C-alpha positions as CSV (number, residue, x, y, z in Angstrom):
1,M,-15.9,9.7,-22.9
2,K,-19.1,11.6,-22.3
3,R,-21.0,10.7,-19.1
4,G,-23.9,12.2,-17.1
5,K,-23.1,13.6,-13.7
6,K,-25.4,11.2,-11.9
7,A,-23.9,8.1,-13.6
8,L,-20.4,9.4,-12.9
9,N,-21.1,9.8,-9.2
10,I,-22.7,6.4,-8.9
11,N,-19.8,4.7,-10.7
12,F,-17.2,6.5,-8.6
13,I,-19.2,5.6,-5.4
14,L,-19.3,2.0,-6.4
15,L,-15.5,2.0,-7.1
16,M,-14.8,3.6,-3.7
17,F,-17.2,1.2,-1.8
18,G,-15.5,-1.8,-3.3
19,R,-12.0,-0.7,-2.4
20,M,-13.2,0.4,1.0
21,I,-14.8,-2.9,2.0
22,S,-12.0,-5.1,0.7
23,D,-9.4,-2.9,2.4
24,T,-11.4,-3.3,5.7
25,G,-11.3,-7.0,5.4
26,T,-7.6,-7.0,4.4
27,G,-6.8,-4.7,7.3
28,I,-8.5,-7.0,9.8
29,Q,-6.3,-9.9,8.6
30,M,-3.0,-8.3,7.7
31,V,-2.6,-6.4,10.9
32,I,-2.3,-9.5,13.0
33,M,-0.3,-11.6,10.6
34,P,3.1,-10.7,12.1
35,L,1.8,-11.5,15.6
36,Y,0.3,-14.8,14.3
37,I,3.5,-15.8,12.6
38,I,5.6,-15.1,15.8
39,D,3.0,-16.9,18.0
40,S,3.1,-19.9,15.6
41,G,6.9,-20.2,16.0
42,G,8.1,-17.9,13.3
43,S,11.0,-15.4,13.7
44,S,11.7,-11.9,12.5
45,A,13.1,-13.5,9.4
46,T,9.8,-15.3,8.8
47,V,7.9,-12.1,9.2
48,G,10.2,-10.5,6.7
49,L,9.7,-13.4,4.4
50,F,5.9,-13.1,4.7
51,S,6.1,-9.4,3.8
52,F,8.4,-10.4,0.9
53,M,5.8,-12.9,-0.4
54,C,3.0,-10.3,-0.1
55,L,4.7,-8.2,-2.7
56,V,7.1,-10.1,-5.0
57,P,4.5,-12.1,-6.9
58,A,2.5,-9.0,-7.6
59,L,5.7,-7.3,-8.9
60,I,6.5,-10.2,-11.1
61,I,3.1,-10.2,-12.8
62,Y,2.7,-6.4,-13.0
63,P,4.2,-6.0,-16.5
64,F,1.9,-8.7,-17.9
65,A,-1.1,-7.3,-15.9
66,G,-0.7,-3.8,-17.4
67,V,-0.7,-5.1,-21.0
68,L,-3.7,-7.3,-20.3
69,A,-5.6,-4.4,-18.6
70,D,-5.0,-2.1,-21.6
71,R,-6.3,-4.9,-23.9
72,L,-9.2,-6.4,-22.0
73,N,-12.2,-5.0,-20.0
74,R,-10.7,-3.5,-16.8
75,K,-13.9,-3.9,-14.9
76,M,-14.2,-7.6,-15.5
77,I,-10.5,-8.1,-14.5
78,T,-11.3,-6.4,-11.1
79,V,-14.4,-8.6,-10.6
80,A,-12.6,-11.9,-11.5
81,T,-9.6,-11.2,-9.3
82,D,-11.8,-10.2,-6.3
83,L,-13.7,-13.5,-6.6
84,A,-10.5,-15.5,-6.9
85,S,-9.0,-13.7,-3.9
86,A,-12.1,-14.6,-1.9
87,A,-11.7,-18.3,-2.8
88,A,-8.0,-18.2,-1.7
89,I,-8.8,-16.5,1.7
90,M,-11.7,-18.9,2.3
91,A,-9.2,-21.8,1.8
92,L,-7.1,-20.4,4.6
93,A,-10.2,-20.1,6.8
94,F,-11.0,-23.8,6.1
95,G,-7.4,-24.8,6.8
96,A,-7.5,-23.0,10.2
97,Y,-10.9,-24.4,11.1
98,S,-9.9,-28.0,10.2
99,G,-6.6,-27.8,12.1
100,R,-4.5,-28.1,8.9
101,M,-3.2,-24.5,9.0
102,S,0.6,-24.1,8.8
103,L,3.0,-21.2,8.1
104,T,3.9,-23.0,4.8
105,L,0.2,-22.9,3.7
106,L,-0.1,-19.3,4.8
107,L,3.0,-18.3,2.7
108,W,1.7,-20.2,-0.4
109,M,-1.8,-18.7,-0.2
110,Q,-0.3,-15.3,0.2
111,V,1.6,-15.8,-3.1
112,V,-1.7,-16.6,-4.8
113,V,-3.4,-13.5,-3.3
114,S,-0.4,-11.3,-4.3
115,L,-0.5,-12.5,-7.9
116,L,-4.2,-11.7,-8.0
117,Y,-3.6,-8.2,-6.6
118,G,-0.9,-7.7,-9.3
119,L,-3.7,-8.2,-11.9
120,F,-6.2,-6.2,-10.0
121,D,-4.2,-3.0,-9.2
122,P,-3.3,-1.8,-12.7
123,A,-6.8,-2.4,-14.0
124,T,-8.4,-0.4,-11.1
125,K,-6.1,2.5,-11.5
126,G,-6.6,2.5,-15.2
127,M,-10.3,2.8,-14.7
128,L,-10.3,5.9,-12.5
129,P,-9.4,8.5,-15.1
130,Q,-12.3,7.3,-17.2
131,L,-14.8,7.8,-14.3
132,V,-13.8,11.4,-13.4
133,A,-12.8,14.5,-15.2
134,Q,-9.0,15.3,-15.5
135,N,-9.3,18.5,-13.5
136,E,-10.9,16.5,-10.6
137,L,-8.3,13.8,-10.5
138,T,-6.4,15.1,-7.4
139,K,-9.6,15.4,-5.4
140,A,-10.8,12.0,-6.7
141,N,-7.5,10.3,-5.8
142,S,-7.6,12.0,-2.4
143,T,-11.2,11.0,-1.8
144,L,-10.6,7.5,-2.9
145,A,-7.6,7.3,-0.6
146,T,-9.6,8.8,2.3
147,L,-12.5,6.4,2.1
148,R,-10.3,3.4,1.6
149,I,-8.3,4.4,4.7
150,L,-11.6,5.0,6.5
151,G,-12.7,1.5,5.6
152,S,-9.4,0.2,7.1
153,L,-9.6,2.3,10.2
154,L,-11.4,-0.2,12.4
155,G,-9.4,-3.1,10.9
156,P,-6.5,-3.1,13.3
157,V,-8.6,-2.9,16.5
158,I,-11.2,-5.5,15.1
159,G,-8.4,-7.8,13.9
160,A,-6.4,-7.7,17.2
161,T,-9.6,-8.2,19.3
162,L,-10.9,-11.1,17.1
163,Y,-7.5,-12.7,17.2
164,A,-7.3,-12.5,20.9
165,K,-10.9,-13.6,21.5
166,V,-11.9,-16.2,18.8
167,G,-8.7,-16.9,16.9
168,I,-7.5,-16.7,13.3
169,T,-10.3,-18.7,11.6
170,V,-12.9,-15.9,11.9
171,V,-10.4,-13.3,10.8
172,F,-9.8,-15.2,7.5
173,F,-13.5,-15.7,7.0
174,I,-14.3,-12.0,7.3
175,N,-11.6,-11.1,4.8
176,G,-13.0,-13.6,2.3
177,V,-16.5,-12.1,2.6
178,S,-15.1,-8.6,2.1
179,F,-13.6,-9.7,-1.3
180,L,-17.0,-11.1,-2.4
181,M,-18.7,-7.8,-1.5
182,S,-16.0,-5.9,-3.4
183,A,-16.6,-8.1,-6.5
184,G,-20.3,-7.4,-6.3
185,S,-19.7,-3.6,-6.1
186,S,-17.3,-3.6,-9.1
187,L,-19.8,-5.6,-11.1
188,L,-22.4,-2.8,-10.8
189,I,-20.1,-0.1,-12.2
190,R,-21.2,1.1,-15.6
191,Y,-17.9,1.2,-17.5
192,K,-17.4,1.2,-21.2
193,H,-14.5,-0.7,-22.4
194,I,-12.6,1.1,-25.2
195,K,-11.5,-1.6,-27.6
196,R,-8.3,-1.3,-29.4
197,E,-6.7,-3.6,-32.0
198,P,-3.5,-4.8,-30.5
199,A,-1.0,-7.0,-32.2
200,T,-1.6,-10.6,-31.5
201,G,0.6,-13.4,-30.1
202,V,3.8,-13.2,-28.1
203,P,5.4,-10.5,-30.4
204,G,2.4,-8.3,-30.0
205,F,2.4,-8.7,-26.2
206,T,6.1,-8.0,-26.1
207,A,5.6,-4.9,-28.3
208,D,2.9,-3.5,-26.0
209,F,5.0,-4.0,-23.0
210,S,8.1,-2.4,-24.7
211,D,6.0,0.6,-25.7
212,G,5.0,1.1,-22.0
213,I,8.7,0.9,-21.0
214,K,9.7,3.4,-23.6
215,F,7.0,5.8,-22.4
216,V,8.3,5.7,-18.9
217,L,12.0,6.0,-19.9
218,T,11.3,9.0,-22.2
219,N,9.4,10.9,-19.5
220,K,12.3,11.9,-17.2
221,V,10.1,13.3,-14.4
222,I,8.1,10.1,-14.1
223,L,11.3,8.0,-14.2
224,K,12.8,10.1,-11.4
225,L,9.6,9.8,-9.3
226,C,9.7,6.0,-9.8
227,I,13.3,5.8,-8.5
228,F,12.4,8.1,-5.6
229,F,9.5,5.9,-4.6
230,L,11.7,2.8,-5.0
231,V,13.9,4.0,-2.2
232,I,11.0,5.4,-0.1
233,Y,9.1,2.1,0.0
234,A,12.3,0.1,0.6
235,V,13.2,2.1,3.7
236,I,9.9,3.2,5.1
237,Q,7.4,0.4,4.6
238,P,9.4,-2.3,6.5
239,I,9.2,0.1,9.6
240,F,5.5,-0.8,9.7
241,S,5.5,-4.4,8.6
242,V,8.7,-5.8,10.2
243,T,10.3,-3.4,12.7
244,L,7.2,-2.3,14.6
245,P,5.7,-5.7,15.4
246,L,9.1,-7.1,16.4
247,F,9.9,-4.2,18.6
248,F,6.4,-4.2,20.1
249,R,6.6,-7.9,20.9
250,T,10.2,-8.0,22.3
251,Q,10.9,-4.6,23.8
252,L,7.6,-3.1,25.0
253,K,5.2,-4.2,27.8
254,Y,1.7,-3.6,26.3
255,P,-1.2,-6.0,25.6
256,D,-2.0,-7.0,22.0
257,T,-4.9,-4.6,21.9
258,Q,-2.4,-1.7,22.1
259,Y,-0.7,-3.0,19.0
260,G,-4.1,-2.7,17.3
261,Y,-4.4,0.9,18.5
262,L,-1.0,1.7,17.1
263,Q,-2.0,0.3,13.7
264,M,-5.2,2.4,14.0
265,I,-3.1,5.5,14.6
266,I,-1.1,4.8,11.5
267,I,-4.3,4.5,9.4
268,L,-5.7,7.7,11.0
269,G,-2.5,9.5,10.0
270,A,-2.9,8.4,6.4
271,L,-6.6,9.4,6.6
272,L,-5.7,12.9,7.9
273,G,-3.0,13.2,5.3
274,S,-5.3,12.4,2.4
275,I,-7.9,14.9,3.7
276,L,-5.3,17.6,4.1
277,V,-4.0,17.0,0.5
278,S,-7.5,17.5,-0.8
279,L,-8.0,20.6,1.2
280,L,-4.6,22.3,0.8
281,F,-3.1,20.9,-2.4
282,S,-5.9,20.0,-4.8
283,K,-4.8,22.4,-7.5
284,E,-2.2,21.2,-10.1
285,Q,0.3,23.9,-9.3
286,E,0.4,23.0,-5.6
287,M,1.7,19.5,-6.1
288,T,5.3,20.6,-5.3
289,K,4.1,22.2,-2.0
290,S,2.6,18.9,-1.0
291,L,5.9,17.0,-1.9
292,V,8.0,19.5,0.1
293,S,5.8,19.3,3.1
294,G,5.7,15.5,2.9
295,C,9.5,15.2,2.7
296,S,10.0,17.6,5.6
297,L,7.6,15.7,7.8
298,L,9.2,12.4,6.8
299,M,12.6,13.5,7.9
300,L,11.4,14.7,11.2
301,A,9.3,11.6,11.9
302,M,12.1,9.2,11.0
303,L,14.6,10.8,13.2
304,T,12.2,11.0,16.2
305,F,11.1,7.4,15.7
306,S,14.8,6.2,15.8
307,F,15.4,8.1,19.0
308,L,12.4,6.5,20.7
309,L,13.8,3.0,20.0
310,F,17.0,3.6,21.9
311,P,17.3,1.8,25.3
312,H,18.0,5.1,27.1
313,S,14.6,6.5,25.8
314,L,12.9,3.3,26.9
315,F,14.4,3.6,30.4
316,L,13.5,7.3,30.8
317,L,10.0,7.1,29.4
318,G,9.0,3.6,30.5
319,R,8.5,0.5,28.4
320,G,4.9,0.2,29.3
321,S,4.0,3.8,30.1
322,V,1.2,5.9,28.7
323,L,3.7,8.7,27.8
324,Y,5.9,6.4,25.7
325,F,2.8,4.9,23.9
326,N,1.5,8.3,23.1
327,L,4.8,9.5,21.7
328,L,5.3,6.4,19.7
329,A,1.7,6.7,18.3
330,G,2.2,10.3,17.4
331,V,5.4,9.7,15.5
332,L,3.9,6.8,13.5
333,G,0.9,9.0,12.7
334,L,3.3,11.7,11.3
335,L,5.0,9.1,9.2
336,S,1.7,8.2,7.6
337,I,0.7,11.8,7.0
338,A,4.1,12.4,5.3
339,I,3.6,9.4,3.0
340,M,0.2,10.6,1.9
341,F,1.5,14.1,1.2
342,I,4.0,12.5,-1.2
343,N,1.9,9.7,-2.7
344,V,-1.4,11.4,-3.8
345,P,0.1,14.3,-5.9
346,V,2.6,11.9,-7.6
347,Q,-0.2,9.5,-8.5
348,T,-2.2,12.4,-9.9
349,F,0.7,13.7,-11.9
350,V,1.2,10.2,-13.5
351,Q,-2.5,10.0,-14.4
352,R,-2.5,13.4,-16.0
353,A,0.7,12.8,-18.0
354,T,-0.5,9.4,-19.4
355,P,-2.8,8.8,-22.4
356,N,-5.7,6.3,-21.8
357,E,-4.2,3.6,-24.1
358,Y,-1.1,3.5,-21.9
359,M,-2.8,3.9,-18.5
360,S,-2.7,0.4,-17.1
361,R,0.7,-0.4,-18.6
362,M,2.0,2.8,-17.1
363,F,0.7,2.0,-13.6
364,S,2.0,-1.6,-13.8
365,I,5.5,-0.4,-14.7
366,V,5.4,2.4,-12.2
367,G,4.1,0.0,-9.6
368,M,6.7,-2.6,-10.5
369,I,9.6,-0.1,-10.1
370,T,8.3,1.9,-7.1
371,K,7.1,-1.1,-5.0
372,G,10.1,-3.2,-6.0
373,G,11.9,-1.9,-3.0
374,M,9.3,-3.1,-0.5
375,P,9.9,-6.9,-0.5
376,L,13.7,-6.4,-0.7
377,G,13.5,-3.9,2.1
378,A,11.4,-6.2,4.3
379,L,13.8,-9.1,3.7
380,V,16.8,-7.0,4.5
381,Y,15.3,-5.6,7.6
382,G,14.4,-9.1,8.8
383,I,17.9,-10.4,8.3
384,I,19.6,-7.3,9.8
385,L,17.3,-7.3,12.9
386,N,18.4,-10.8,13.6
387,R,22.0,-9.5,14.0
388,A,21.9,-5.8,14.9
389,P,20.0,-3.8,17.5
390,V,16.7,-2.3,16.3
391,H,17.6,1.3,17.3
392,W,20.9,1.4,15.3
393,T,19.2,-0.2,12.3
394,V,16.4,2.4,12.2
395,M,18.8,5.3,12.9
396,T,20.9,4.3,9.9
397,A,17.7,4.1,7.8
398,A,16.7,7.5,9.0
399,L,20.0,9.1,8.0
400,L,19.9,7.3,4.6
401,M,16.3,8.6,4.0
402,M,17.4,12.2,4.8
403,L,20.2,12.0,2.2
404,V,17.7,10.7,-0.4
405,L,15.1,13.3,0.3
406,V,17.6,16.2,-0.1
407,V,19.1,14.8,-3.3
408,F,15.6,14.4,-4.8
409,M,14.0,17.6,-3.7
410,V,16.8,20.1,-4.6
411,P,16.5,19.6,-8.4
412,V,12.7,19.3,-8.3
413,L,12.5,22.7,-6.6
414,K,15.3,24.3,-8.7
415,N,14.0,23.2,-12.1
416,H,10.2,23.3,-11.4
417,E,9.9,19.8,-12.8
418,L,6.3,19.2,-11.7
């Protein structure tokens, strides 16, 4: 597709702005959801179930979403799903305002939002390679990640402050407005839909999906990356969504605003990681260096985090001390940096290795496989933490993660697979 430089820049800026503003609203809401659930009478298992409901519906619809996004106009899919998400979140705001809010309503609305995100994500990722040149994909992915993270940066502090001062209703309302603004930004993108003549009916739909599956299975490097991310997400993401809020609420002696600061540090780590990837590893041949650096940081951060959770560490450093808070924040920041060092180059590799007609299907299948471990991991963490101490749970996860990283990285380095 031939585009002028000015149009390309405007389109990319509109895409970034839409994602940034919706991520800000989502960050404001999601950061306090574990605290809200616990304060409303929920347990660690309820928090795990909420995290499960955030992801499973999206994973279920991903295969269908990828086929639809390769057939239909990707821009219009993003606009429609943003508008529908805004309506769902506004329904939560109305429920909270009218006194009809319940954990059951929250869980069901999260199912709706998750389904809509499952439609939105493959369409958006499929659009990006048509808005920037291939040799600029790494920088574009890094820039997009940086600005989205920057948009989410104030979310934790704003969310925790609003929740403490004015309650949950305003939090829901702000998130709903952010989706409306994102829809408006996406609508302004000048995007040309490339029509194709797909087979019609259920057989045609099934054939399109099967073609996407075959493409993944025949590309051994992409398949290996999918399995690697499946384990990464299953072990690491519940640290942020389940373990941290439970540990903060039950073991530490800090006010709620400190929890917001921890979440801000996590986002800052991701922001710094995405910037460093753009500065240090933007060239195609440097993707392996980024992966090695990310895996090394991940092992170090996981082990250090598990040691900080032990009762002896809490006794020596102090459950409410400034020193302990700074150490905990530093380790969580390192975890985020490591994840970005791994995530950005892998996404770029998948985009470069995939033809446009397979792009959305590819990302839907890759997303379904890689993120499939997140809800299962959150559910397992929630159940285990009801029965086992948090420090031994995380230490076991850290040792498992070290084994996985070594098994994955050795053949990648030996065979120069990227």
